[in-house]
N, C-alpha and C positions, 0 to 999 in steps of 0.2 A: 775852130781849132778841131783837127780829126786826130783821135787816138789810132795809134798804129795797129794794124790787125792784129798781132800777137798780143797786145795789152787786152784788147777788147775779148779776144777769145778765152784769155785767162781768166778775166772779170765773168764772164759767161758761166765758164766754168766753175770758179768759185761758188757763183751764185745757185747755181744747179747741186754743187756738193752741198752746200749749207741747207737748201731746201731738203735735200734726201735725208741728211743726218737727223734734221728735225722731226720729219715723218717716221723715221727709224725709230727716233727717242720717242714718240708719241705710241709707236706700236709696242715697244718694249714696257712703257708704264701701263698700257692697256693688257698686255699680256702678262704681267707682275700682278696686276690687279686680279687676274682672272685665276692665276696660280694660287695667290695667298687667301682668295675666298674659298669659303667652303661651298660645298654643292649647291647650286642655287635652291633655294627652297623660299618660294613667296607666300605660300600657305604655312605658317606656322601652327605645327600641332603641340598641344600642351602637354601630352605626355613625353614628349620628347626632350623638353628643356625644363619643364617644372620640377624642382627638386633643390638639395642641398650638395653642394660641392665642397671640399676641403683640401687644403695642401699646404706647402710652407713655400713661401716665395724667397727669393735671396734677398740679402739685406746687406748694404755696402758697411753700416756700424753695428750691426747685431747679430746674433747668431741665426736669424731667419725670421721671417714674418709668418707667422701661423693665420691663416685666413679660412674661414667658413662663410661660404656665400649660401642664401636659399632666395630662390626666385619663387614666386609666388603667381598663381596664374592670373591675379586680377592687376599684373604689372607693377607690383610693389616686390622690395627686395629687403631682407635682413642681412647683416653682414658682421661679422666679428673677427678684428683683428687686432692681432698681440704681439706685439717686439718681444722675441724670445731672448732673455739674459736682460732686458731691460724693464720689462712690465711683469705684474704677477698677474694682473686681471685684463681678459682682453675689452678693447674698445668696441662700443657697439654703434653701427651707423644704418640708418634705415632711409628709404625713399623710393623712388618710384623710377622705372627704366620704362625705354622706347625702344623700337627695334629699328634699324637702319633701314633703308631701301629693299635690300636684299632679303631682308628677313633671318638673318645668321649672327648679328652682333647686337647685343643687349648694350644699350648706352645707359648707364645707371646714373642718376641724380640725386644727389643726398639731400634729405628733406631741410638739413639744419643749412643747405649751401655750402659751397666748396667746389671742388673738383671732379668734374664727372670723369668714371673709368668705364672703360669700354673691354667686353668680354666675346669673344667667338666663340660660339654655340658649336659643340662638337657631340659626338655619340658618347655619352655618360661623362662627358668632361666639359669644362669651358676653360679657355685660353685668355688670358689677360692680355691686353694688347698695349702699345705705348700711346704717348698723348695725341699721338696723329691717327690712331686706330691701323695701327700696323702691328703684325706679327714681330715680336722681339727677337733678333737674332743673335747667333753666337752660342759659347760653349754651356752658357745657363739657360739658355732657350725652353728646354725641355722642363725647366722648374717654376715655370710661369704657367704650367696647367693645374687646373684643380679638378681632381679627379670627384664623380658621383659618390656621395657619404653613404654608406652602407646603414647607420645608426639611425 
């Protein structure tokens, strides 16, 4: 049985449209990854990222999360986290970190086990990323930035 020419043409058009849409989707993903990445930095310079960063992150059920993060040149870190309004003393987390393939994201792994966290390295700041390694979007996005500590 032969399909009428119109149905055949519509089928071919639909297939081409789907293929083009998928290609456009792949290009959009690639462009988004380029835009959300810091400038390409394959060689990591210690003085650019080593040091302490601090800030207060948003918290759903407290006044904020006070965080201080120290990155060391031996690829270890020390982090103090305090839930404001709930805790009087900060929790201390230590561990090691590795760089992503681009050399612009530090992936922190706690020594005691638990969830890894990721920070995009910028000039005199680090930005906490979501669990998928993407920048957090929305009204509070700027509050996920820790600034280089002066103390």
